[in-house]
C-alpha positions in Angstrom: 7.4 4.2 4.9 5.1 4.1 8.0 3.7 7.3 9.1 1.4 8.3 12.0 -1.6 7.8 10.0 -0.4 4.4 9.0 0.8 3.0 12.3 0.1 -0.7 12.6 -1.8 0.4 16.0 -4.1 2.8 14.1 -4.9 0.0 11.7 -5.8 -2.5 14.3 -9.9 -2.4 14.8 -10.2 -5.7 16.9 -8.1 -8.0 18.8 -8.5 -10.9 21.3 -6.3 -13.9 21.9 -7.0 -15.5 18.8 -7.5 -13.1 15.8 -6.5 -9.7 14.6 -8.7 -7.4 12.4 -7.1 -4.6 10.6 -8.0 -1.8 8.4 -5.1 -2.1 5.9 -4.0 1.3 4.4 -3.6 1.4 0.4 0.1 1.0 -0.7 1.3 -1.3 2.0 1.9 -5.2 1.2 0.4 -7.8 3.2 3.6 -10.1 2.9 7.0 -9.9 1.4 7.3 -6.1 0.8 10.5 -5.0 -1.0 13.6 -4.7 1.1 13.6 -1.8 3.5 9.6 -1.6 3.2 7.4 -2.6 5.9 4.5 -5.1 5.3 1.4 -6.0 7.4 2.9 -9.3 8.5 6.0 -8.5 9.7 4.7 -5.3 11.3 2.1 -7.3 13.2 4.7 -9.6 14.4 6.7 -6.9 15.8 3.8 -5.5 17.4 3.0 -9.0 18.9 6.6 -9.4 19.9 6.4 -6.0 22.0 3.4 -7.1 23.9 4.8 -10.3 24.9 8.6 -10.8 24.9 8.6 -14.2 26.4 7.5 -16.0 23.3 8.0 -16.0 19.5 4.5 -14.7 18.2 2.5 -16.7 15.6 0.7 -14.8 13.0 -1.5 -16.7 10.3 -2.1 -14.8 7.1 -5.3 -16.4 5.8 -6.4 -14.0 3.1 -4.5 -10.9 1.3 -5.4 -7.8 -0.4 -3.3 -6.4 -3.1 -0.7 -3.6 -2.2 -2.8 -0.9 -3.6 -6.0 -2.1 -2.2 -7.3 -1.0 1.3 -9.6 -2.7 3.6 -10.5 -5.0 6.3 -8.3 -8.2 6.8 -8.5 -10.7 9.7 -5.2 -12.6 10.8 -4.9 -15.4 13.1 -3.0 -15.4 16.4 -2.6 -19.2 16.7 -2.8 -22.3 14.6 -6.2 -23.4 15.6 -7.7 -19.9 14.5 -5.9 -20.2 11.4 -7.2 -23.6 10.5 -10.8 -22.3 11.5 -10.6 -19.1 9.4 -9.0 -21.0 6.5 -11.9 -23.6 6.5 -14.4 -20.7 6.3 -12.6 -19.2 3.4 -12.3 -22.4 1.5 -15.8 -23.3 1.9 -17.1 -19.9 1.0 -18.6 -19.2 4.2 -16.9 -15.8 4.8 -18.7 -12.5 3.3 -16.5 -10.1 1.4 -18.0 -6.9 0.3 -16.1 -4.3 -1.6 -16.6 -0.8 -2.9 -15.0 0.2 -6.2 -15.0 3.4 -8.2 -15.1 3.5 -12.1 -15.9 6.3 -14.6 -17.8 4.0 -16.9 -21.0 2.1 -16.3 -22.7 -0.9 -18.2 -26.2 -0.7 -19.4 -27.3 -2.6 -16.3 -26.8 -0.9 -12.9 -26.8 -4.1 -11.2 -25.9 -7.6 -12.1 -23.6 -10.7 -11.9 -20.5 -11.4 -13.6 -19.3 -14.9 -14.3 -16.0 -15.7 -16.2 -13.1 -17.9 -16.2 -9.7 -16.4 -15.3 -6.2 -17.7 -15.7 -3.2 -16.2 -13.9 0.3 -15.2 -15.8 2.8 -15.6 -13.1 5.5 -14.2 -15.3 3.5 -10.7 -15.5 1.5 -11.0 -12.0 -1.5 -10.4 -14.3 -4.8 -12.5 -14.9 -7.0 -12.4 -17.7 -10.6 -13.8 -18.9 -10.5 -17.0 -20.9 -12.9 -19.7 -22.1 -14.2 -22.3 -19.6 -12.1 -25.0 -21.7 -8.8 -23.2 -21.2 -6.6 -25.3 -19.2 -5.9 -24.0 -15.5 -8.8 -21.6 -15.9 -10.7 -20.9 -12.7 -14.4 -19.6 -12.5 -14.9 -16.2 -10.9 -18.2 -14.9 -9.8 -19.2 -11.7 -8.4 -22.3 -9.4 -8.0 -22.1 -5.5 -8.5 -24.8 -2.8 -7.8 -24.2 1.0 -8.7 -25.0 3.1 -5.5 -23.8 6.7 -6.2 -22.6 8.9 -9.1 -20.7 12.2 -9.0 -19.2 14.7 -11.2 -15.2 14.8 -11.6 -13.6 16.9 -14.3 -10.5 14.6 -13.8 -12.0 11.6 -15.5 -12.5 10.9 -19.1 -16.3 10.5 -18.7 -16.3 13.6 -16.2 -17.8 11.3 -13.5 -17.0 8.9 -10.8 -19.1 6.0 -10.2 -19.5 4.0 -6.8 -20.2 0.4 -7.0 -20.5 -2.1 -4.3 -19.4 -5.5 -5.1 -20.2 -9.0 -3.3 -17.3 -11.3 -4.2 -18.5 -14.9 -4.3 -15.0 -16.3 -5.3 -11.6 -15.2 -4.5 -9.5 -15.3 -7.6 -6.2 -13.3 -8.4 -7.0 -9.7 -9.1 -10.6 -10.8 -9.7 -12.5 -7.7 -9.4 -10.1 -5.4 -11.5 -10.1 -8.2 -14.2 -13.6 -8.8 -14.2 -14.9 -5.2 -13.8 -12.4 -4.2 -16.8 -13.7 -7.1 -19.1 -17.2 -5.9 -18.4 -16.6 -2.4 -19.7 -16.1 -0.9 -16.3 -12.5 -0.5 -15.3 -11.5 0.7 -11.9 -10.0 4.1 -11.6 -6.4 4.1 -11.0 -5.9 0.6 -12.1 -2.4 0.8 -13.8 -2.6 -2.8 -14.9 -6.1 -3.3 -16.3 -7.1 0.4 -16.9 -3.7 1.8 -18.3 -5.1 4.4 -20.7 -7.3 6.2 -17.8 -6.3 9.9 -17.3 -7.5 10.7 -13.8 -4.1 10.0 -12.1 -6.0 9.0 -8.8 -5.0 6.1 -6.9 -6.9 2.5 -7.3 -10.4 2.9 -6.2 -10.8 -0.5 -4.7 -11.6 -1.1 -0.9 -12.6 -4.2 1.0 -15.1 -2.6 3.0 -17.1 -5.4 4.8 -16.2 -8.7 6.1 -18.5 -11.2 7.9 -17.1 -14.4 9.5 -17.6 -16.8 12.5 -14.9 -16.5 15.2 -12.9 -19.6 14.6 -12.8 -20.4 18.3 -16.1 -19.1 19.8 -18.2 -19.4 16.7 -19.6 -15.9 17.3 -20.6 -13.9 14.2 -18.1 -11.1 13.5 -18.9 -8.4 11.5 -16.6 -5.5 10.4 -17.1 -2.3 8.1 -14.7 0.3 7.3 -15.2 3.5 5.3 -12.6 4.1 2.6 -9.9 6.6 3.0 -8.6 6.9 -0.6 -8.8 10.0 -2.6 -10.9 7.9 -5.4 -13.7 7.7 -2.8 -13.7 11.4 -1.9 -16.9 13.2 -2.3 -19.1 10.1 -2.1 -21.7 9.9 0.7 -21.2 7.1 3.1 -22.9 3.9 1.5 
């Protein structure tokens, strides 16, 4: 269900004739929500249709966030913009940074994770496998611990805020790699099922940098997470 906090107009942080940039709220699907539930694609199309009733609106979904993840998303408003954005994504020319929350930390406060992942379409999960596994894709991210606070709701008695630079874009990549490295995310029901905090998933796409697909201008957007898992941390 939509509410005033999550209205589509409130989520839009930039719009011109070629692109739409939004701060997607946690819990909202980007596409294909269950029957009776709104998703970003259909809601944005409705928004565009109300602005211009003479044409059927075009909306290109060029990248996605999992339903429980909040953060920055860019959509294309025409095919030329969609092609330009898709080209930047496939060539790795879009910068994506995330904030993640865990209650466990590896010995290294910063580092690089390189794994091979394979997706199980039947269970909608991914797992770390060897590089020789058929269908495995390389996944790379850099992480850095930036804050730590006490929280009696977690098993370790603390919450840890981590900044992640995503180099590749695999299915559930951050969630899988962080769990495999011993730093599972708080609130992750798929990859950290035994955690006790009952907090929502602590993952936010906080920073997105790309070139405008038509003008070539550098576009940069940052958002502050709204989720309860991020409460109490100073702004990074």
